[in-house]
N, C-alpha and C positions, 0 to 999 in steps of 0.2 A: 451509611456512608453517603455523602452528598454527590450530586452529579459531577461537580468539579473534581472531587477526589477520585471518582471513577475514571474520569477523563485523564487526570494526572497519572493514575495507576496504569491505564492503558497506554499512556505516553511515556512509559519508563520512569515514572515518578517525577517528571519535570513539573515545576511550579508555573512555568510560563503558559500563556494561552495555547490551546491546542491548535495546531496548523490544520486548516481544512484539507481533507484528502485530495480534493480536486486541484489544489495548488502545489501538491508535493511532486518532486522529481522522483525518478525511479529509485535511486539509491536511498533517499529518505524514507520512501514508502516501504521498501524492502527491509531496511534496518528496523523500522518500527514494527513491521509485521513479525520479524524474528523475535523481537522482545515480547510481543503479545502472545505468540505461540509458546514461548518459554514459560511465561507466567501462567498461562492456562494449563500447560502440562505439569507444572509444579503443584498446582492445586492450592488450596488454602483460602480461596476467595469465596464469598457468599454467592448465591445464585444470581442475584441482580448484577453484581460486579462482573461475574463470569460472562453473563449475557451481553453486557455492555462491551466488554473486551472482545467477545466473539464478533459482535456486529462491526466494531471498528476493524477487526482483522479481515472481515469479508470485504469491507470498503477498500482497505489497503491492498488486498489481493487483486481486486478488480482494477485498481489504479495501476498496479504493476503490469497487469495484462494489457491495459491501454498503451502503456509505454512500449512494451514488447511488440505489440501489434504494429505500432507506428514505426518502430525500428525495422521490423520485417518488411513493411511496405517500402521503406526507403532503400533497403538492400535490394529488394526485387526490382525497384525502379532503376537503380544504378546498373544492375546486372543486365536488365533488358536493354538499356541504352548502350552498354558496352558491347552487347552481342548484336546490336543493330535490330533489336526486336521492337516492342511496342513503343509508341510515343509516350512522352511524359504526360501525366494527368494535369 
C-alpha cells in the first residue's frame, strides 16, 4: 500500500489531500481521531498501515489537547476577570 493510500485510509478513505493536523480545528481533529480509532479497533490492516494510522491518531489527540488547553485558559481568564482576580495576560 502506498503512503497516499495509507493517508487516505487514515483520513476515512477520502481521496483529497490530507489536512495538516496543525491546521485542524477541534471538531475536525476529534472526528478524524474517532475514525482512526474505529479502524484500528476493527483490525484487518497490515502492520505498516496500522502504525501510520496510530501515528496520525497520536498527532490528532495532541491537537485536540491543544484546543482544550486553549479553551481552559480562556475560561480561567474570564472567570478571573469576573471575580476581580488576576489581570489578563
